[in-house]
C-alpha positions in Angstrom: 100.8 303.1 -119.1 104.2 301.3 -121.1 106.2 302.4 -118.1 104.2 301.1 -115.5 104.3 297.7 -117.5 107.7 297.7 -117.6 107.8 298.2 -113.9 105.8 295.6 -113.3 108.0 293.1 -115.5 111.4 294.0 -113.7 109.5 293.8 -110.4 108.2 290.0 -111.3 111.5 289.2 -112.9 113.1 290.4 -109.7 110.8 288.1 -107.5 111.4 285.2 -109.8 115.2 285.3 -109.1 115.0 285.9 -105.7 112.8 282.4 -105.4 115.4 280.8 -107.5 117.8 281.9 -105.4 116.2 280.6 -102.2 115.5 277.3 -104.0 119.4 276.9 -104.7 120.0 277.6 -101.4 118.1 275.5 -99.8 119.3 272.8 -102.1 122.7 273.3 -101.0 121.9 273.5 -97.6 119.9 270.1 -97.8 122.6 268.4 -99.7 125.8 269.5 -97.2 123.2 268.0 -94.7 122.9 264.6 -96.0 126.5 264.4 -97.3 127.9 265.4 -94.0 128.3 262.4 -91.7 127.2 263.3 -87.8 130.1 262.8 -85.6 130.1 259.8 -83.2 128.2 260.3 -80.1 129.7 259.8 -76.8 128.6 257.4 -74.6 127.2 259.0 -71.1 129.1 258.1 -68.1 127.4 255.2 -66.1 127.3 255.2 -62.4 126.7 252.1 -59.9 123.6 253.0 -58.1 124.3 250.9 -55.1 128.1 252.7 -54.5 127.8 255.7 -56.4 130.9 254.8 -58.2 131.7 255.4 -62.0 131.9 251.7 -63.8 133.2 250.6 -67.1 130.2 250.2 -69.3 130.3 247.1 -71.9 131.7 248.7 -75.4 129.3 250.0 -77.6 127.9 248.2 -80.2 128.6 244.8 -78.2 125.3 242.7 -79.5 124.8 239.4 -78.2 125.2 236.3 -81.5 121.9 235.8 -83.5 119.8 233.1 -82.5 117.1 231.5 -84.8 113.3 231.1 -83.5 113.1 228.9 -80.7 117.0 228.8 -79.8 117.9 230.2 -76.4 120.5 232.9 -76.5 123.5 232.7 -74.2 122.9 235.1 -71.1 124.6 238.4 -71.6 126.5 238.7 -67.9 129.4 241.8 -68.1 129.7 242.8 -64.5 129.9 246.6 -64.3 133.8 247.2 -62.4 133.8 249.9 -59.9 136.5 252.3 -59.8 137.8 253.3 -56.7 137.8 257.1 -56.0 140.3 258.2 -53.7 140.2 261.6 -51.6 142.2 264.4 -52.9 142.3 266.8 -50.4 142.0 266.5 -46.7 138.1 265.3 -45.6 138.3 266.6 -42.4 140.0 268.9 -39.6 142.9 266.6 -39.9 144.6 263.7 -41.7 143.0 260.2 -41.1 146.0 257.6 -40.7 144.3 254.4 -42.9 146.5 251.8 -40.9 146.0 248.6 -42.5 148.3 246.8 -40.7 146.7 246.0 -37.6 146.5 242.7 -36.6 143.9 241.0 -34.3 144.7 239.7 -31.1 145.1 235.9 -30.6 142.8 233.6 -28.7 143.6 232.1 -25.5 144.4 228.4 -26.0 142.2 225.9 -24.7 143.5 222.7 -24.3 141.0 220.0 -25.1 140.7 218.4 -21.2 139.5 222.1 -20.3 136.7 222.0 -22.5 134.6 221.3 -20.0 131.0 222.1 -21.7 130.1 222.9 -25.0 127.0 224.2 -27.0 126.9 224.9 -30.9 124.4 227.8 -32.0 123.7 229.6 -35.2 122.2 233.0 -35.3 121.1 235.6 -37.7 121.8 239.4 -37.6 119.3 241.7 -39.4 120.9 244.8 -40.5 117.6 246.8 -40.6 117.5 246.5 -36.6 118.8 249.4 -35.1 122.0 248.2 -33.3 123.1 246.6 -36.5 123.0 250.1 -38.7 126.8 249.8 -39.3 126.3 247.1 -41.3 124.4 249.1 -44.1 127.1 252.0 -44.0 127.1 252.4 -47.7 129.9 255.2 -47.9 133.5 255.4 -49.2 136.8 256.2 -47.0 139.6 258.5 -48.3 141.1 255.4 -50.5 137.9 254.6 -51.8 136.9 251.7 -50.3 133.4 250.8 -50.2 132.4 250.4 -46.1 129.6 248.0 -46.4 130.1 244.6 -44.6 129.0 242.6 -48.0 131.1 244.5 -50.1 133.9 244.0 -47.8 133.3 240.5 -47.8 133.3 240.2 -51.8 136.4 242.2 -51.8 138.5 240.2 -49.7 137.3 236.7 -51.8 138.0 238.6 -54.7 141.6 239.6 -53.6 142.3 235.8 -52.5 142.5 237.4 -48.7 140.0 234.7 -47.8 138.6 231.7 -49.0 135.0 231.4 -49.5 133.2 228.1 -48.6 130.1 226.4 -50.9 126.6 227.1 -49.0 125.6 223.1 -49.1 127.1 222.7 -45.8 128.4 224.7 -43.0 131.3 222.6 -41.9 133.3 224.6 -44.8 134.1 221.3 -46.9 133.5 222.4 -50.1 135.8 225.6 -51.7 134.1 227.8 -54.7 135.7 230.3 -56.8 135.3 233.8 -57.3 133.5 233.2 -60.4 130.9 230.7 -58.8 130.1 233.7 -56.4 129.5 236.4 -59.4 127.1 233.6 -60.9 125.1 233.0 -57.9 125.1 237.0 -57.3 124.0 237.7 -60.7 120.5 236.3 -60.1 118.6 233.5 -61.3 118.6 233.1 -65.0 115.2 233.4 -66.7 114.2 232.7 -70.2 111.9 235.4 -71.9 110.9 236.1 -75.1 112.0 238.8 -77.1 111.2 240.5 -80.6 114.0 241.8 -82.5 113.0 245.4 -83.0 114.9 245.4 -86.5 113.7 241.9 -87.9 110.6 241.6 -86.4 111.5 238.0 -85.1 110.9 236.2 -81.9 113.4 234.0 -80.2 114.0 232.9 -76.6 116.7 235.3 -74.1 118.0 234.2 -71.3 118.6 237.4 -69.3 120.5 237.8 -65.6 119.6 240.8 -63.3 122.4 242.7 -61.5 123.6 241.7 -58.1 122.8 244.7 -56.0 124.6 244.8 -52.1 122.1 246.5 -50.1 119.6 243.2 -51.3 121.8 241.5 -48.6 119.6 241.9 -45.1 121.0 239.2 -42.9 123.9 237.2 -42.1 124.1 233.8 -40.8 126.7 233.3 -37.7 127.3 229.9 -36.6 129.2 230.2 -33.2 130.2 227.6 -30.5 130.0 228.5 -26.6 132.5 226.6 -24.3 133.5 226.8 -20.6 136.9 226.8 -20.1 137.8 224.7 -17.2 140.8 226.3 -16.6 139.7 230.1 -16.5 136.5 229.0 -15.2 134.8 231.1 -17.9 132.3 230.7 -20.3 133.5 232.1 -23.8 132.2 232.3 -27.0 134.2 231.7 -30.8 132.5 232.5 -34.2 133.0 230.0 -36.6 131.5 231.2 -39.5 129.4 234.3 -41.3 127.4 233.4 -44.3 125.0 236.2 -46.4 122.2 235.5 -46.7 120.1 236.7 -49.8 116.1 236.6 -50.3 115.0 234.8 -53.2 111.2 235.5 -54.9 108.6 234.1 -56.4 107.3 235.0 -59.8 104.7 236.6 -58.5 106.7 238.7 -56.0 105.8 236.7 -52.6 108.9 236.0 -50.5 110.4 232.3 -51.1 113.7 231.9 -48.8 116.6 233.5 -47.4 119.5 231.1 -48.9 123.0 231.8 -48.1 125.6 232.9 -50.8 128.6 231.0 -49.4 130.3 230.3 -46.0 133.5 232.7 -44.8 135.5 230.8 -42.0 135.8 233.6 -39.3 139.2 232.8 -37.4 140.5 233.1 -41.3 138.6 236.9 -41.9 139.8 238.2 -38.7 142.7 240.3 -40.1 140.8 241.3 -42.7 137.9 242.6 -40.6 141.1 244.0 -38.4 142.0 246.6 -41.4 138.4 248.1 -41.9 136.8 250.7 -39.0 133.2 250.5 -38.4 130.9 253.6 -38.5 130.1 254.9 -34.9 126.6 257.2 -35.4 127.4 258.7 -32.3 131.1 260.1 -32.4 133.0 260.1 -35.6 136.4 260.3 -33.9 135.9 257.5 -32.0 135.9 254.0 -34.3 136.6 250.7 -33.9 137.3 247.6 -36.6 134.9 245.3 -37.5 136.7 242.4 -35.9 136.3 244.5 -32.6 132.5 244.6 -33.3 132.5 241.0 -33.2 134.3 239.9 -30.5 132.9 242.3 -28.3 129.3 241.5 -29.4 127.9 244.6 -31.0 125.5 243.5 -32.8 121.8 242.2 -32.0 121.2 238.6 -33.3 118.5 236.1 -32.8 118.8 232.1 -32.5 117.9 230.0 -35.3 119.3 227.2 -34.4 121.0 224.9 -31.6 122.7 221.5 -31.9 119.9 219.2 -32.0 119.4 215.6 -32.4 117.7 216.0 -35.3 119.6 218.6 -37.0 116.8 220.8 -37.4 116.4 224.9 -37.2 113.7 226.2 -35.0 111.4 227.2 -38.0 110.9 223.7 -38.6 109.2 222.8 -35.4 107.9 225.7 -34.8 105.7 227.4 -37.1 104.2 231.0 -35.4 107.4 233.7 -36.0 106.8 235.2 -32.7 106.7 231.6 -30.8 110.1 230.9 -32.8 112.1 234.4 -31.2 110.8 233.6 -27.6 112.3 229.6 -28.4 115.1 231.4 -29.4 115.4 233.4 -26.6 114.9 230.4 -24.2 118.6 228.6 -25.8 120.3 231.8 -24.9 118.8 232.0 -21.1 119.9 228.3 -20.7 123.4 229.0 -21.8 123.2 232.0 -19.6 122.0 229.9 -16.6 124.4 226.7 -17.3 127.5 229.5 -16.3 125.9 230.4 -13.0 124.7 226.9 -12.3 128.8 226.0 -12.3 129.5 227.8 -10.0 129.0 227.2 -5.7 128.2 230.0 -3.4 
């Protein structure tokens, strides 16, 4: 009996010591966990969904300045910068020669006295039409340059290769800077109510949407048709190109298409001659963007002709189908004008 009691006492002491050791070990692990500071987490890489390029995000910890309730915080607009990615290997069967030194052919000189007849037109190129699919080619070439047409325009303006003009008129009268274009492409500022998750205070914050180049679905083209009496030929000269951005109301309904800026096309021709156009039928047969515009390899519809009241077709014709028919009628008048000048 005594031996059995001693044995039970020994087992109890052993169990108590095991529990004490386990408790001490748990406290030691808990203490080491609380005292050790976790390593700083690296920020995940950010990818631009429009171009697929890696972008440089804003520095971590950057927060807008504190604002008192009722005040409007300044807009925080830090556009991400795309990083061009060059191809490190031959992307194809043969190495392509990226000839960036091509120059466009000069226009034929037309004397003032030989300008027998002239008509100004404004047309719209809709990139959603089948013939205009090259305008949506959102792929990079071997040098890392994006081939989307709106990106080519923006890159040319950013690098001071061409000047941009304000859309207040289409006569190229007022220049605008790259910073102003960034403000335009960033979208409209909106003031919304925001609640600070830490302090719980409510304040007004001004936000701005990021620019998505894929939202540009149309381009406005200003051109002039002139009959050269010396060459006895009807010629067309493009004067300007303006990307159109769609604006929507608060309920999501379409409001209008607004020109972002105008670019003088004769100044843009040397830039467009350096970039190839995507050929959906043969990747080996390429042409430049300058060739596409000069050879009229695009589909467009007339929205305005030079008239007494200086108004567009939509201002006096409300039905959309009738507007297209009116634009087609204007094109036919120009074609018939050339034919009527000949005598058989």
